[in-house]
C-alpha positions as CSV (number, residue, x, y, z in Angstrom):
1,X,5.6,31.5,5.1
2,X,8.2,28.9,4.0
3,X,9.8,29.1,0.6
4,X,9.3,26.1,-1.7
5,X,12.8,24.8,-1.1
6,X,12.3,24.9,2.7
7,X,8.9,23.1,2.4
8,X,10.5,20.4,0.3
9,X,13.3,19.9,2.8
10,X,10.8,19.5,5.6
11,X,8.9,16.9,3.7
12,X,12.1,15.0,3.0
13,X,13.0,14.7,6.7
14,X,9.5,14.3,8.1
15,X,8.8,10.5,8.6
16,X,5.1,11.0,8.5
17,X,5.0,12.8,5.2
18,X,7.9,11.1,3.6
19,X,7.2,7.4,4.4
20,X,3.8,6.9,5.9
21,X,2.1,9.1,3.4
22,X,3.1,6.6,0.7
23,X,0.6,4.2,2.1
24,X,-2.1,6.9,1.9
25,X,-3.4,5.5,-1.4
26,X,-6.2,3.1,-0.9
27,X,-4.4,0.1,-2.5
28,X,-0.9,-0.1,-1.0
29,X,-1.7,-1.7,2.3
30,X,-4.0,-4.2,0.6
31,X,-1.3,-5.1,-1.9
32,X,1.2,-5.6,0.9
33,X,-1.2,-7.9,2.8
34,X,-2.0,-10.0,-0.3
35,X,1.7,-10.3,-1.1
36,X,2.4,-11.4,2.5
37,X,0.2,-14.4,1.9
38,X,2.4,-15.6,-1.0
39,X,6.1,-16.3,-1.3
40,X,6.1,-15.1,-4.9
41,X,3.3,-14.0,-7.1
42,X,2.9,-13.0,-10.7
43,X,1.1,-9.8,-11.7
44,X,-2.0,-11.4,-13.2
45,X,-2.4,-13.7,-10.1
46,X,-2.2,-10.6,-7.8
47,X,-4.7,-8.8,-10.0
48,X,-7.1,-11.7,-9.7
49,X,-6.8,-11.6,-5.9
50,X,-7.7,-7.9,-5.9
51,X,-10.2,-7.8,-8.8
52,X,-11.5,-4.2,-8.2
53,X,-8.1,-2.6,-8.8
54,X,-7.3,-1.6,-12.4
55,X,-4.1,-3.0,-14.0
56,X,-2.8,0.5,-14.3
57,X,-3.3,1.3,-10.6
58,X,-1.9,-2.0,-9.5
59,X,1.2,-1.5,-11.7
60,X,1.7,2.0,-10.2
61,X,1.2,0.8,-6.7
62,X,3.8,-2.0,-7.2
63,X,6.3,0.5,-8.7
64,X,5.9,2.8,-5.6
65,X,6.3,-0.1,-3.2
66,X,9.3,-1.3,-5.2
67,X,10.9,2.2,-5.1
68,X,10.5,2.1,-1.3
69,X,12.1,-1.4,-1.2
70,X,9.0,-3.0,0.3
71,X,8.5,-5.2,-2.8
72,X,11.0,-6.8,-5.0
73,X,10.4,-7.5,-8.7
74,X,12.1,-10.3,-10.6
75,X,12.0,-10.5,-14.4
76,X,12.8,-13.9,-16.0
77,X,14.3,-13.8,-19.5
78,X,11.5,-15.7,-21.2
79,X,9.1,-14.9,-24.0
80,X,6.8,-13.6,-22.9
81,X,8.6,-12.2,-19.9
82,X,7.8,-13.8,-16.6
83,X,7.7,-11.3,-13.7
84,X,7.3,-12.2,-10.1
85,X,6.7,-10.0,-7.0
86,X,7.4,-10.6,-3.4
87,X,7.8,-8.7,-0.2
88,X,11.2,-7.8,0.9
89,X,12.3,-8.1,4.6
90,X,11.4,-4.5,5.0
91,X,7.9,-5.2,3.5
92,X,7.4,-8.2,5.8
93,X,8.3,-6.0,8.8
94,X,5.3,-3.8,8.0
95,X,2.8,-6.6,7.9
96,X,2.2,-6.9,11.7
97,X,1.5,-3.2,11.9
98,X,-1.0,-3.4,9.0
99,X,-2.6,-6.4,10.7
100,X,-3.0,-4.4,13.9
101,X,-4.5,-1.5,12.0
102,X,-6.9,-4.0,10.2
103,X,-8.0,-5.4,13.6
104,X,-8.5,-1.9,14.9
105,X,-10.7,-1.1,11.9
106,X,-12.7,-4.3,12.4
107,X,-13.3,-3.5,16.0
108,X,-14.3,0.1,15.5
109,X,-16.0,0.0,12.1
110,X,-19.6,-0.1,13.4
111,X,-19.0,2.8,15.7
112,X,-17.3,4.9,13.0
113,X,-19.9,4.2,10.4
114,X,-22.7,5.1,12.9
115,X,-21.0,8.4,13.8
116,X,-20.6,9.2,10.1
117,X,-24.3,8.7,9.5
118,X,-25.1,11.0,12.5
119,X,-22.7,13.6,11.3
120,X,-24.2,13.5,7.8
121,X,-27.7,14.0,9.2
122,X,-26.6,17.0,11.2
123,X,-25.1,18.7,8.1
């Protein structure tokens, strides 16, 4: 069994757990896709485009994406403050991969949903 320090170091060097897992929340990929459709966008505009996300969750998702340098945030010194978000070059590099995943999901959704129903019936 690994000690806590060893487990943490493995997480830090494992690309799947360290980077890809950040997109495991259900909103990150959608936020990236919506941002990719706009050069710059304000928080409320983004929230209107994804109406079923709470403000709190959207804010947290944007902070996570900003920490990973996928999104940049610019605050203008106005009253009230104007804040704009946009994808960075790194964020834009992820968009084609998300689009491929989206296409795969569209292609296979009926099959997957059907198998889920069969699985649930067997349980």
